[in-house]
C-alpha positions in Angstrom: 15.5 5.5 -10.3 12.4 6.5 -8.4 8.9 6.2 -9.7 5.6 7.5 -8.0 2.1 5.6 -8.7 -1.3 6.3 -7.3 -3.7 3.3 -6.6 -7.4 4.0 -5.7 -10.7 2.2 -5.3 -13.5 1.3 -3.0 -12.7 -0.4 0.2 -15.0 -3.2 1.7 -16.5 -3.1 5.2 -16.8 -6.7 6.6 -18.7 -8.1 9.4 -16.6 -10.7 11.4 -19.3 -11.7 14.1 -22.2 -13.4 11.8 -20.0 -16.5 11.3 -16.8 -17.0 13.5 -13.8 -17.0 11.4 -15.4 -15.8 8.3 -15.3 -12.3 7.0 -18.8 -11.4 5.2 -18.6 -7.9 3.0 -21.1 -5.7 4.1 -20.6 -2.8 1.6 -18.0 -1.2 -0.7 -19.0 2.6 0.0 -15.5 3.7 1.3 -13.1 5.4 -1.5 -9.5 5.6 -0.8 -6.5 6.8 -2.9 -2.8 5.9 -1.9 0.5 6.6 -3.3 3.2 4.1 -4.0 7.0 5.1 -4.5 9.0 2.5 -6.4 12.9 2.7 -6.0 14.8 0.5 -8.5 18.1 0.4 -10.3 17.9 2.3 -13.9 19.5 -1.0 -15.3 17.2 -4.0 -14.9 20.3 -6.1 -14.8 21.2 -4.8 -11.4 18.0 -6.0 -10.0 18.4 -9.0 -7.6 14.8 -9.9 -7.1 14.3 -8.7 -3.7 11.4 -6.3 -2.9 11.3 -4.5 0.3 7.9 -2.6 1.1 8.3 0.1 3.8 5.5 2.1 5.4 6.1 6.0 5.1 5.4 7.8 8.3 3.5 10.9 7.4 2.7 12.3 10.9 5.1 15.2 10.4 3.1 16.2 7.2 5.9 14.9 5.1 7.2 11.4 4.1 9.5 10.0 6.7 11.3 6.8 5.2 12.9 5.4 8.2 14.9 2.3 6.4 15.6 3.8 3.0 
């Protein structure tokens, strides 16, 4: 089974120079929207608990899922 979800929100910009080793949020004015595709067995009993996250390469203007 394949399902598609969209996630959106506002991203933070951080300052890393003020305090070494500490990221200080500067603002949250960067909206984003991304897509997530979930592939799973139709029968939940066949799910073994393993989750694999794969980055989809879109440089060709369409999704290229190299590991699936």
